[in-house]
TIMI-2910 file (N, C-alpha, C, CB; in pm, 1 decimal, decimal comma, always signed):
<rs>
+----------+----------+----------+----------+----------+----------+----------+----------+----------+----------+----------+----------+------+
!      n_x !      n_y !      n_z !     ca_x !     ca_y !     ca_z !      c_x !      c_y !      c_z !     cb_x !     cb_y !     cb_z ! resn !
+----------+----------+----------+----------+----------+----------+----------+----------+----------+----------+----------+----------+------+
!  -2783,0 !  +2980,1 !   +532,3 !  -2785,4 !  +3127,7 !   +444,8 !  -2865,0 !  +3186,7 !   +349,3 !  -2691,7 !  +3140,4 !   +379,0 !  Unk !
!  -2955,6 !  +3266,7 !   +376,1 !  -3064,7 !  +3284,3 !   +227,1 !  -2949,2 !  +3312,4 !   +108,5 !  -3201,4 !  +3454,7 !   +236,3 !  Unk !
!  -3031,7 !  +3293,0 !     +1,2 !  -2976,7 !  +3309,6 !   -134,9 !  -2977,6 !  +3471,7 !   -127,8 !  -3074,4 !  +3233,1 !   -268,1 !  Unk !
!  -2894,1 !  +3451,7 !   -206,6 !  -2877,5 !  +3596,4 !   -252,5 !  -2763,6 !  +3639,3 !   -119,0 !  -3053,6 !  +3698,9 !   -259,0 !  Unk !
!  -2791,1 !  +3639,1 !    -13,5 !  -2708,4 !  +3751,1 !    +10,2 !  -2581,7 !  +3752,0 !    +76,8 !  -2773,3 !  +3828,8 !    +69,9 !  Unk !
!  -2540,5 !  +3879,0 !    +72,9 !  -2402,4 !  +3874,6 !    +71,6 !  -2233,1 !  +3791,5 !   +214,8 !  -2411,2 !  +4033,6 !    +55,9 !  Unk !
!  -2143,4 !  +3777,8 !   +157,9 !  -2077,7 !  +3690,2 !   +262,3 !  -1921,7 !  +3874,4 !   +296,9 !  -1994,9 !  +3459,2 !   +152,8 !  Unk !
!  -1917,6 !  +3829,0 !   +434,6 !  -1848,6 !  +3929,8 !   +474,9 !  -1760,2 !  +3876,7 !   +546,9 !  -1911,9 !  +4023,9 !   +531,9 !  Unk !
!  -1606,6 !  +3993,9 !   +511,3 !  -1536,6 !  +3887,9 !   +649,6 !  -1373,7 !  +3848,9 !   +523,5 !  -1694,1 !  +3666,1 !   +711,6 !  Unk !
!  -1404,8 !  +3753,5 !   +459,6 !  -1301,2 !  +3665,6 !   +389,0 !  -1218,6 !  +3693,2 !   +296,8 !  -1345,5 !  +3579,1 !   +339,7 !  Unk !
!  -1232,1 !  +3811,4 !   +220,5 !  -1155,6 !  +3907,6 !   +134,8 !  -1119,4 !  +4024,0 !   +251,1 !  -1255,0 !  +3969,2 !     -8,4 !  Unk !
!  -1085,6 !  +4097,1 !   +115,0 !  -1044,7 !  +4249,4 !   +166,3 !  -1229,5 !  +4328,2 !   +243,1 !   -966,2 !  +4366,8 !    -28,9 !  Unk !
!  -1158,2 !  +4417,6 !   +238,2 !  -1249,0 !  +4497,8 !   +399,3 !  -1358,5 !  +4543,0 !   +261,5 !  -1134,6 !  +4694,7 !   +538,0 !  Unk !
!  -1435,8 !  +4550,3 !   +282,2 !  -1565,7 !  +4614,8 !   +184,2 !  -1631,2 !  +4597,2 !    +59,7 !  -1547,2 !  +4717,8 !   +157,8 !  Unk !
!  -1516,1 !  +4451,0 !    +63,0 !  -1572,9 !  +4349,4 !   -106,8 !  -1701,9 !  +4281,0 !    -29,2 !  -1421,8 !  +4175,4 !   -191,5 !  Unk !
!  -1818,6 !  +4240,6 !   -118,1 !  -1911,6 !  +4150,6 !    -89,3 !  -1917,6 !  +4043,0 !   -108,8 !  -1989,4 !  +4169,2 !   -117,5 !  Unk !
!  -1907,6 !  +3940,6 !   -100,1 !  -1947,6 !  +3822,0 !   -180,3 !  -2072,4 !  +3746,7 !   -167,8 !  -1858,9 !  +3734,2 !   -164,0 !  Unk !
!  -2134,1 !  +3729,2 !   -300,8 !  -2268,7 !  +3666,1 !   -304,6 !  -2261,5 !  +3504,7 !   -315,9 !  -2349,6 !  +3726,6 !   -430,0 !  Unk !
!  -2289,3 !  +3433,5 !   -236,3 !  -2285,3 !  +3287,4 !   -242,4 !  -2439,6 !  +3242,4 !   -262,9 !  -2215,4 !  +3222,9 !   -102,3 !  Unk !
!  -2518,9 !  +3188,3 !   -360,4 !  -2669,6 !  +3123,6 !   -373,4 !  -2636,7 !  +3011,7 !   -376,8 !  -2765,8 !  +3152,8 !   -489,7 !  Unk !
!  -2741,3 !  +2960,1 !   -298,0 !  -2701,3 !  +2796,2 !   -308,5 !  -2706,4 !  +2722,4 !   -454,4 !  -2810,7 !  +2708,7 !   -213,6 !  Unk !
!  -2764,3 !  +2775,9 !   -532,8 !  -2811,7 !  +2727,3 !   -639,4 !  -2868,4 !  +2817,7 !   -750,9 !  -2895,6 !  +2646,4 !   -598,7 !  Unk !
!  -2839,6 !  +2831,6 !   -901,5 !  -2958,6 !  +2904,7 !  -1009,6 !  -2947,4 !  +2793,4 !  -1069,7 !  -2936,5 !  +3055,0 !  -1111,0 !  Unk !
!  -3125,2 !  +2856,5 !  -1131,2 !  -3213,8 !  +2784,5 !  -1247,9 !  -3113,0 !  +2814,5 !  -1401,8 !  -3403,6 !  +2875,2 !  -1257,7 !  Unk !
!  -3136,6 !  +2747,0 !  -1523,2 !  -3083,0 !  +2800,1 !  -1656,9 !  -3158,1 !  +2904,6 !  -1660,7 !  -3092,0 !  +2714,1 !  -1786,7 !  Unk !
!  -3243,9 !  +2919,5 !  -1640,9 !  -3324,0 !  +3136,0 !  -1678,6 !  -3246,6 !  +3196,6 !  -1590,1 !  -3536,3 !  +3202,0 !  -1621,9 !  Unk !
!  -3227,2 !  +3233,8 !  -1444,3 !  -3116,7 !  +3336,0 !  -1392,9 !  -2952,1 !  +3276,8 !  -1452,9 !  -3124,9 !  +3338,2 !  -1195,0 !  Unk !
!  -2946,2 !  +3205,9 !  -1518,5 !  -2832,4 !  +3200,3 !  -1570,4 !  -2782,2 !  +3266,6 !  -1655,7 !  -2817,8 !  +3119,9 !  -1599,4 !  Unk !
!  -2901,3 !  +3246,7 !  -1817,3 !  -2927,2 !  +3316,3 !  -1864,3 !  -2932,6 !  +3470,7 !  -1911,6 !  -2962,0 !  +3278,1 !  -1844,4 !  Unk !
!  -3001,3 !  +3506,3 !  -1747,0 !  -3026,8 !  +3679,4 !  -1712,8 !  -2839,3 !  +3697,3 !  -1654,4 !  -3198,0 !  +3721,8 !  -1533,0 !  Unk !
!  -2832,4 !  +3633,9 !  -1562,1 !  -2704,8 !  +3668,9 !  -1546,9 !  -2616,7 !  +3745,3 !  -1674,7 !  -2647,1 !  +3544,6 !  -1507,9 !  Unk !
!  -2549,9 !  +3617,1 !  -1729,1 !  -2445,6 !  +3609,2 !  -1872,3 !  -2476,2 !  +3726,7 !  -1918,3 !  -2470,0 !  +3487,6 !  -1998,8 !  Unk !
!  -2589,4 !  +3734,5 !  -1961,9 !  -2731,8 !  +3830,4 !  -2036,3 !  -2661,1 !  +3994,7 !  -2017,9 !  -2932,4 !  +3811,4 !  -1912,8 !  Unk !
!  -2614,2 !  +3983,0 !  -1839,0 !  -2589,7 !  +4081,0 !  -1769,9 !  -2436,3 !  +4133,1 !  -1778,3 !  -2632,9 !  +4045,6 !  -1645,9 !  Unk !
!  -2360,8 !  +4076,6 !  -1830,6 !  -2217,4 !  +4011,5 !  -1831,2 !  -2133,8 !  +3947,6 !  -1712,2 !  -2135,7 !  +4108,7 !  -1874,2 !  Unk !
!  -2185,6 !  +3869,2 !  -1647,0 !  -2110,2 !  +3805,5 !  -1540,7 !  -2046,2 !  +3719,7 !  -1653,5 !  -2197,1 !  +3726,5 !  -1405,4 !  Unk !
!  -1984,5 !  +3642,9 !  -1514,6 !  -1869,8 !  +3588,4 !  -1592,3 !  -1867,5 !  +3448,3 !  -1551,7 !  -1729,6 !  +3661,3 !  -1565,5 !  Unk !
!  -1898,1 !  +3325,7 !  -1647,6 !  -1899,6 !  +3192,0 !  -1630,7 !  -1764,3 !  +3134,0 !  -1561,5 !  -1925,4 !  +3133,5 !  -1764,4 !  Unk !
!  -1696,5 !  +3097,6 !  -1474,0 !  -1564,0 !  +2994,9 !  -1485,6 !  -1628,4 !  +2839,3 !  -1420,6 !  -1404,5 !  +3066,6 !  -1368,6 !  Unk !
!  -1587,0 !  +2768,8 !  -1507,4 !  -1587,5 !  +2636,6 !  -1454,4 !  -1473,4 !  +2578,2 !  -1353,6 !  -1589,9 !  +2557,6 !  -1566,8 !  Unk !
!  -1460,0 !  +2515,9 !  -1279,7 !  -1352,3 !  +2437,0 !  -1202,4 !  -1308,2 !  +2321,0 !  -1227,3 !  -1378,8 !  +2419,4 !  -1092,5 !  Unk !
!  -1383,2 !  +2270,4 !  -1331,4 !  -1341,2 !  +2180,6 !  -1321,6 !  -1172,9 !  +2178,0 !  -1389,2 !  -1443,9 !  +2104,7 !  -1367,1 !  Unk !
!  -1115,7 !  +2032,4 !  -1369,5 !   -966,0 !  +2042,7 !  -1420,2 !  -1017,0 !  +2019,8 !  -1589,7 !   -836,6 !  +1898,0 !  -1340,4 !  Unk !
!   -879,6 !  +2069,0 !  -1601,9 !   -849,6 !  +2142,6 !  -1790,8 !   -903,5 !  +2012,2 !  -1886,7 !   -618,7 !  +2178,7 !  -1846,6 !  Unk !
!   -877,8 !  +1886,5 !  -1819,3 !   -915,5 !  +1753,8 !  -1919,7 !  -1036,5 !  +1776,6 !  -1956,3 !   -913,2 !  +1603,2 !  -1858,4 !  Unk !
!  -1078,0 !  +1767,7 !  -1832,3 !  -1259,4 !  +1758,8 !  -1847,3 !  -1342,6 !  +1872,6 !  -1849,6 !  -1327,6 !  +1687,4 !  -1730,1 !  Unk !
!  -1266,8 !  +2015,7 !  -1846,9 !  -1326,7 !  +2120,1 !  -1910,1 !  -1357,9 !  +2100,0 !  -2119,2 !  -1209,2 !  +2251,8 !  -1858,9 !  Unk !
!  -1309,9 !  +2071,1 !  -2133,3 !  -1358,2 !  +2051,6 !  -2307,8 !  -1483,1 !  +1975,5 !  -2339,0 !  -1244,3 !  +1963,4 !  -2397,3 !  Unk !
!  -1538,1 !  +1919,8 !  -2257,1 !  -1607,4 !  +1789,9 !  -2277,5 !  -1785,3 !  +1845,0 !  -2159,1 !  -1467,5 !  +1617,4 !  -2196,2 !  Unk !
!  -1714,1 !  +1968,6 !  -2079,7 !  -1856,4 !  +1945,4 !  -1972,1 !  -1894,6 !  +2131,1 !  -1973,6 !  -1800,3 !  +1856,9 !  -1750,8 !  Unk !
!  -1797,1 !  +2198,3 !  -2015,3 !  -1812,4 !  +2350,5 !  -1986,7 !  -1937,4 !  +2396,7 !  -2078,3 !  -1664,4 !  +2440,9 !  -2027,8 !  Unk !
!  -1981,7 !  +2484,4 !  -2022,6 !  -2117,4 !  +2553,7 !  -2040,6 !  -2041,3 !  +2643,2 !  -2201,1 !  -2180,2 !  +2679,5 !  -1862,5 !  Unk !
!  -2112,5 !  +2705,1 !  -2270,0 !  -2108,3 !  +2790,0 !  -2363,0 !  -1990,9 !  +2934,0 !  -2313,9 !  -2271,7 !  +2825,1 !  -2387,7 !  Unk !
!  -1927,5 !  +3005,5 !  -2355,8 !  -1874,8 !  +3103,9 !  -2272,7 !  -1834,5 !  +3083,0 !  -2136,6 !  -1954,8 !  +3193,4 !  -2269,5 !  Unk !
!  -1821,2 !  +3024,0 !  -2092,2 !  -1740,2 !  +2954,0 !  -1991,5 !  -1570,2 !  +2983,6 !  -1990,6 !  -1768,4 !  +2799,0 !  -2018,1 !  Unk !
!  -1447,9 !  +3017,7 !  -1889,6 !  -1378,0 !  +3001,6 !  -1868,4 !  -1318,1 !  +2881,8 !  -1799,7 !  -1379,0 !  +3077,8 !  -1850,4 !  Unk !
!  -1195,9 !  +2825,6 !  -1814,6 !  -1166,4 !  +2704,7 !  -1750,0 !  -1055,4 !  +2755,4 !  -1615,2 !  -1095,7 !  +2589,9 !  -1873,1 !  Unk !
!  -1081,4 !  +2804,2 !  -1538,6 !  -1002,7 !  +2818,4 !  -1436,9 !  -1021,8 !  +2708,5 !  -1243,9 !  -1028,8 !  +2985,7 !  -1434,7 !  Unk !
!   -896,8 !  +2567,6 !  -1298,6 !   -928,7 !  +2454,8 !  -1247,5 !   -914,7 !  +2546,8 !  -1072,5 !   -812,0 !  +2304,3 !  -1305,1 !  Unk !
!  -1061,9 !  +2411,8 !   -997,4 !  -1017,7 !  +2445,2 !   -840,9 !   -896,1 !  +2453,9 !   -815,4 !  -1055,3 !  +2355,0 !   -744,4 !  Unk !
!   -813,3 !  +2407,2 !   -814,3 !   -664,0 !  +2418,3 !   -766,6 !   -581,6 !  +2533,9 !   -817,6 !   -588,2 !  +2294,8 !   -807,1 !  Unk !
!   -649,7 !  +2516,8 !   -891,4 !   -548,0 !  +2711,0 !   -954,6 !   -643,2 !  +2830,3 !   -943,9 !   -494,7 !  +2728,2 !  -1174,9 !  Unk !
!   -780,0 !  +2796,8 !   -853,8 !   -833,6 !  +2933,9 !   -915,0 !   -794,5 !  +3068,4 !   -805,8 !  -1020,5 !  +2918,9 !   -935,4 !  Unk !
!   -726,2 !  +3004,4 !   -715,1 !   -701,3 !  +3167,6 !   -632,9 !   -565,7 !  +3231,0 !   -686,6 !   -679,0 !  +3153,4 !   -437,4 !  Unk !
!   -526,1 !  +3146,6 !   -765,2 !   -381,4 !  +3185,6 !   -815,6 !   -454,9 !  +3316,3 !   -962,8 !   -264,3 !  +2991,4 !   -891,6 !  Unk !
!   -540,4 !  +3206,7 !   -972,8 !   -659,6 !  +3269,4 !  -1131,0 !   -736,5 !  +3400,0 !  -1137,8 !   -803,7 !  +3168,3 !  -1154,5 !  Unk !
!   -787,6 !  +3408,9 !   -979,1 !   -826,4 !  +3474,8 !  -1018,4 !   -823,7 !  +3637,7 !  -1017,2 !   -887,7 !  +3424,5 !  -1003,4 !  Unk !
!   -670,7 !  +3716,3 !  -1014,9 !   -626,1 !  +3809,3 !  -1151,0 !   -689,0 !  +3831,5 !  -1233,4 !   -539,7 !  +3778,9 !  -1223,5 !  Unk !
!   -710,3 !  +3745,9 !  -1301,1 !   -696,6 !  +3708,4 !  -1469,7 !   -916,4 !  +3748,2 !  -1510,2 !   -617,9 !  +3446,3 !  -1498,7 !  Unk !
!   -978,4 !  +3759,0 !  -1399,6 !  -1100,6 !  +3824,6 !  -1437,9 !  -1124,7 !  +3917,2 !  -1379,7 !  -1200,0 !  +3764,9 !  -1434,4 !  Unk !
!  -1271,4 !  +3999,3 !  -1467,9 !  -1282,5 !  +4176,1 !  -1432,8 !  -1349,6 !  +4178,2 !  -1364,0 !  -1323,0 !  +4284,6 !  -1518,9 !  Unk !
!  -1277,3 !  +4190,5 !  -1248,5 !  -1357,9 !  +4288,1 !  -1139,2 !  -1406,4 !  +4341,3 !  -1082,9 !  -1375,8 !  +4319,3 !  -1110,2 !  Unk !
!  -1509,0 !  +4420,6 !  -1200,7 !  -1638,6 !  +4484,9 !  -1230,9 !  -1765,6 !  +4446,4 !  -1233,4 !  -1635,9 !  +4521,8 !  -1323,2 !  Unk !
!  -1678,2 !  +4301,8 !  -1298,1 !  -1868,8 !  +4192,7 !  -1344,2 !  -1850,2 !  +4081,3 !  -1247,6 !  -1895,7 !  +4088,6 !  -1558,0 !  Unk !
!  -1986,2 !  +4020,1 !  -1240,0 !  -1986,3 !  +3939,9 !  -1169,4 !  -1975,8 !  +3808,7 !  -1207,4 !  -2063,7 !  +3960,9 !  -1113,8 !  Unk !
!  -1940,2 !  +3694,2 !  -1157,2 !  -1854,6 !  +3588,4 !  -1170,7 !  -1936,8 !  +3482,3 !  -1110,4 !  -1716,1 !  +3609,3 !  -1107,5 !  Unk !
!  -1942,3 !  +3418,2 !  -1158,5 !  -2051,9 !  +3274,9 !  -1159,0 !  -1975,0 !  +3196,6 !  -1206,0 !  -2194,7 !  +3266,1 !  -1248,0 !  Unk !
!  -1955,2 !  +3064,6 !  -1062,9 !  -1832,0 !  +2935,9 !   -999,4 !  -1936,2 !  +2883,3 !  -1050,3 !  -1763,3 !  +2893,4 !   -820,0 !  Unk !
!  -1898,9 !  +2720,9 !  -1124,4 !  -1940,5 !  +2670,4 !  -1102,8 !  -1853,3 !  +2525,3 !  -1111,9 !  -2032,2 !  +2711,5 !  -1146,4 !  Unk !
!  -1936,6 !  +2379,2 !  -1116,3 !  -1845,7 !  +2280,2 !  -1162,6 !  -1969,5 !  +2199,7 !  -1185,2 !  -1718,4 !  +2222,2 !  -1062,7 !  Unk !
!  -1915,1 !  +2119,7 !  -1353,7 !  -2022,4 !  +1995,0 !  -1344,6 !  -1997,7 !  +1904,5 !  -1226,9 !  -2016,1 !  +1898,2 !  -1477,5 !  Unk !
!  -2164,5 !  +1884,4 !  -1248,4 !  -2191,7 !  +1758,2 !  -1160,9 !  -2274,9 !  +1658,5 !  -1191,3 !  -2235,2 !  +1787,6 !  -1049,4 !  Unk !
!  -2231,4 !  +1520,1 !  -1224,8 !  -2300,3 !  +1373,8 !  -1200,4 !  -2363,1 !  +1336,2 !  -1103,7 !  -2228,4 !  +1281,1 !  -1200,4 !  Unk !
!  -2404,4 !  +1412,0 !  -1024,0 !  -2435,5 !  +1377,2 !   -907,3 !  -2608,1 !  +1398,9 !   -869,9 !  -2337,4 !  +1456,2 !   -822,4 !  Unk !
+----------+----------+----------+----------+----------+----------+----------+----------+----------+----------+----------+----------+------+
</rs>
């Protein structure tokens, strides 16, 4: 799938999800500067040392249950710190 192509069908009708393969530092700064929300999905114990400034922690195992805490009017960037 090309970067930035919206996915359809996984959620409610009419909701588009953009699934990029990855973004760089400059694009991250641009998106957060435009109001995008950062969501770190590491377990809570790892969040303290691994999160980006401004990110909220919604562990992957709890992500579905916590999506209601996000502002649906703003883009969301979900990421996980990865050493590989």
